[in-house]
N, C-alpha and C positions, 0 to 999 in steps of 0.2 A: 691688908693695910693699904690705905690710899695715900695720897700725897702727903708729904711731911714738911710742915713749916718750920724750917730751922732758925729763922729770924724774921721779925717783921719790924717795920719802921716805927719809931716812936709815934704815939698818938698825937702829940702835940707839934709834930714836925710841920712846918709851914710850906716847905717846898715839895714838889712831886718827887717821890722817892725813886731810887734805882731799883731794878728787879733782876735778880739772877735766878734762872731756872735751870735745875740740873736734870739730865735725862739718862737713865741707866742703860746697860747693855741687856741683850736678850737673856731671859732666864733669871734676871735679878729682880730687885724690887726698889722702892723708893728708899728704904732704909740702907741699901747698899751704898749710896753716895752721901749719906749723912756725914761721915767723917770729912769728906771733901768739902761739903757744904759748910761744915763748922769752920774749917780752915778759911774759906771764903768769907764767912760772916765776920771772923775776927778782923779781917782787913777792911770790911765795909760795915762798920756799926750802924749806919743810918739806913741800910738797904734791906729790902726784902730778899731772903734767900729761901728757895723752896726746891725740895726734891720731888720730881713728878713721877708717878707710877704709870707705866705703860698700861693701856686699856685691856689688852687681850691676854688670857692665860697662855703661858708658853706651851707649845705642843711638843717640846722635847724634855719636859719634866717640870719641876717647881719653877715658880717665878712668873714673870710677865714679858710681854712682847708688843711691839708695835705692828710687826708683820711676821709671818712665819719664815723661818729659815730652812725649814725641812724641804729639801729638793731645790733650794735656791741656786740660781746660776747667774752669770752676767747678763744673760738674755731676758730672764723674767724678773730680776731684782727691781728694775725701774717701775714695772707695773705694780708690784706689791708695795713699794714705797709711795707710789702715786695714790693708791687706794687708802693708805694710812695717813696721808698728809692732811686731809681736812680735819680729822680728829686731833692731830698734833697742833694744828693752827688754832683750833677752837680751844685747846688746853691752854695755850699761850694767852689767847685773848681773855679767857676767864680769869687767869691770874692778873692780867693787866687791869682788868675792871676791878677786881677785889683790892689790889694794891694801889691803884691810882697811878700806876706807872705808864709813861708814854712809850711808844715804840722805840724812840731813839735812846731811851735810858733802860732798855731791856736787853739782857744778855742771855743767850742760850748756850749752856755749857753741857756738851754731850759727850758720852764715852761709848765707843763702839757702835751698837745699833743706835743709841741715842744721838751719837755724832752724825750718823748717816741721816737721820731725820732732821737734825738741825741744819745740816748742809743742804738737803733737799729744799728746806724752807727758804733758803736764800734765792731760789729760783722762782719763787711766787712772783707774780706780776706786781704786787705791792709788798714791800718788806714788812715783816712781822717783828723784827728786832733790829737794833742798831748794831749789835755785835754778836758774833758766833765764835765759840771756842770749840773746836772739834778735836777730841782725843782719840786716837786710833780709829779714825773713820774713813769714809770714802764717799765720793759723789756716786750716786746710783746710776747716773747717765751723764754724758757730757753736758756742761753748763751752757746756758745761752745768754746769761746776763750777769752783770755785777752792778749792784745798786749804788748810786752816789751816796757817800756818807756812811756806808756800812763797812764794818771791819770784820774780816774773816781771818781767824788764826787757826792754822792747822798745826797740830802737835802730834808727833808719832815716834814710838820706839823703833829703833833701826832693826832690832831683832824680833819684831813682831811676826810670829808665825801664823797668827789667826787672820789678820788683815795686814798684808805686807805694806811697809812704809812707802813703797813705790806708788801706792794709791794716793797718798797725800802729795807726794812729789808731783804726780801727774796732775792732781786737782789744782795745785798751786800754779802750775804752768798754764793749765787751761784758763783759769780765772784771770791771771795776769794778762793773757792774750785778749781777753774781753773787756779789761778795765779801760774805760774812756774818760774817766774823771780822776784827778789826783786826790779827790776827797775820800775815795774808797781805799781802805787799808787792808793789804793782803800780806800775811807773814807765814812762814814755815819754819818749824823748829823740829829737827830730828835729834833724838836722844840716843847717844851711843850705848849699845849693850842692853837696852831696855826692851822687854817683850811686850805682850799685850796687858798693859796695866798701867798704874799710876805710882809713882815713887816720889822722893823728896825733889828730884830734879824737875819732874813734871809740875809739882807745886810751885817751884820757883818760876817756871815759864808762865804758868797761869797767873801768878802774882804780877808778873811783868806786864801781862796784857790786860788784867782787870784793874790794876791799881794805877791810877793815872800819875801818881808821883813815884812809882817805881817800888821795888821791894828791897834792894840793897840801899845802903846809904853812902854818900860821898862825903868825906871828912871836910872838904872845902866847900863852903856855902856858895862862893862866887867863882865862876869859871870865865876865862877871857877869850873871846874870839877876835884875833888880831889880824887885820889886813894891812899889809904895807902899803904906803901910799906911793911908792916909787914904781918904776917900770917892771920890776921883778914879779909883782903880783903875788908875793908870798902870803899864805894864809896859815896861821896856826891856832890851835886850841889848847890853852893852858889850863890843865885840870890840877887837882890837889897835888898829886905825885907824878904827873907825866905832862909832857908837851908833845902833841902830835901834829904832823905836817899834813895839812888838807889842801895844799896848794893846787892839786889837780882839779878841785872843785871850787876855785874862786868864782864869785859872781860873773866876772868878765870871761873866765874860761868856759863857764856853762853857757853863757849867752852866745859866745862865738861858736861853740860846738853845736848847740842844740837849736837855736833860732837865730841864725846870723842876720836875718832881715825880718822886720815888722814884728807884731805881737806873737807871742808863742801860741802854738795850737795845743790841743789836748795831747796829742802823741808826742810833741816835742817836750811838754812838761813831764810826761811819763819818762822820757829818755833822761831828763835831767834828774828826776827823783831817783831813777835806778843808779845813775852815776854817783849821787851823794850816798845812797845806801851801800854801794860797793866800797866807796872810800871809808865809810864808817866801819864796815866789816874788816877791810884790810888793815885799818889802824888798830883793831883789836878792842874797839870801844864797846861798852855794854850799858844797858839801861840801869839806872840807879836813882836814888832819891837825891836830886840836886836842887838847889834853890834858885840861883840867878845865872843866866848867861849874859854877861857883859860884852858889849861889842865896841870895837874901837871906833874912833871918829871917822876914819876912812871908810869903814864898812857902813856906819850909820849914814854917811853922806850919800851912799848909793841907793838908800831906801826912798820910796816915794814920800814927799814931804808930809802927806796927810798921815801916813803910818809913823813916820819918824817923830812927828809932833806928839804922838800918843804914848811914846816911851816914857817910863817903863810900862810894858804891856804883859798881861798874864798869857798863860799857855792858850786859854780859850780865845783871847783876843787875837793872837797870832793866827789861830786856825780860822777865825772868822774873817780876818783880812785876806787870808789866802783863798777862802771860798768866795769871797767877794770879787777877788781877782779873776776867779774862773767864770763868774757869771756877769761881770761888767762888760757890756757892749755899747753902752750909750754915751761914753766919754768922748770928747773930741780927740782926734789922732794925736795932738800934741800933749794931751794930758793922759793918754793911755799908759798904763803901767806896763812897760815893756823893757827889753834889753837887760842890762845888769840889775836894774831895779826889781824885775821880776825874779831873776835869779837870786838876788840877795834875800828877798822874802822867802823864796822856796827853800833856801839853804837854812835859814833860821827855823822855818817850820819843821824841817826834817830833823834838825839837831834837837829841838825841843821835844819832838815826839819820841825819837829813838834814845835819847840819852836822859830824858826824865826831868828837864828843867821846868820850874814853876813860872818863871819870869824872864823877860828879855829886857835889858836896860842898857843905857849908854854907859861906857867906861867912865868911871869917876875921875 
């Protein structure tokens, strides 16, 4: 059996489709990941979803492989993956041509050896996908780059005896150390008690990373991010059934801590992003399907006027504004987006991304 088309985009679709390619483990075949692909397809009805068969017969029995694992060691794994990588990249390119999907709208979803190949592809000079979801995988060798705009999501069972979860932990640490732009997304999800496989919890994590509006639902459509206008600088996020204190990451606090003078550098933005991510995690917040993040007048007043004037803004518009911030170098110094304004936009971007909001608007 060759590749399996689980779903194709409608013929009358006028926009370029998204493409999700699934890559199985050694000794399996394209059919092995069809149930996972069917789950993905239900979440993305307008996308191409294809399970790709590895090109070589497995030398350990039935099934297929990208490279031999007979006698594989940490010393020779990288060379074997390197030899297989051109065929892997060619398979991705063939499905991009057939589907009409662009690199940025392509997701590589790999399990085990398929995850190893997908992660190896992130180290190519030119990216071949906008997003990689690696289930129970590992980097074949220490990474040397993280591409701007690319998302890499590492998912691993903590009880995996075949590929230890420590491999994903190490990969996440190595990639984070190389990230030089805040437009690259890097996440790590460790699933307690899970071995080398996929269960319902894995599906929930995949949904979180593949579905731009999240998997869970939030009963309240509008949440309020309130910044007090007094000297206390209290910041609270009011959701449907809870209010959380985010005062540790007010825009003023982030600016003072991460870039006290002048426009923020890439490393300083990284530090601010990490601070917000830690605050979200410590507050016990999770990704869900949420409609609108309303911001109080005090917070909206910190935003750069050109962005504030565009409110309400979609998730994509927030991301575009943040990416423009990263690349803007020609503005006069007094017009540069810096200080609390930078931090306010960064804060909104992180909350939208991690908590699943579709829109940012002014408080009514």
